[in-house]
C-alpha positions, 0 to 999 in steps of 0.5 A: 025766539020763544025758547029764549023767553024761558032763559033767566033775564040776565042770560036772555038775548038782549034784543028781546029786552032792549027796545033799541029798535023802538027808540031813536037814540042819539048815542049808544055807548059801549062798555068796551069804548066807555072812556073814549065815548065819554071823552066825546060826549061829556063836552056836548053836555057841558060836563067834565071828567070829574063827573065821569063814573069810574071805568072798570069795563076794560078789565071785565071785558078782558076777563070775559074774552079770556074765559070765552076763548077757553071754551071749546070752539063748538060751544062758542059757535052754539053761544054765537047762534043764541046771541047772533042778533045781539052781535049784529046789533052792537057790532061785535065779531065772532072772530074776537072770540075764536082767536 
């Protein structure tokens, strides 16, 4: 874990920065399901879609998948080992990057 602390903060595994386990969140919104999540949450807070932030997560997610899938499988596996806890925390699957 100490080795990760030397990473630039933008590349450091998220679990080292987030404090997710220290707070009792009611909702966690994922960028990949942003629109769906907001359709559920906005009415709960008496907000309508005109207040919604414009979505670009779908495009950036697609681009990320495309770039990562182009990497050699061994490199993807090494990256997975670094970010394994993040994958588990946020319910991501290595398989989506290996196909």
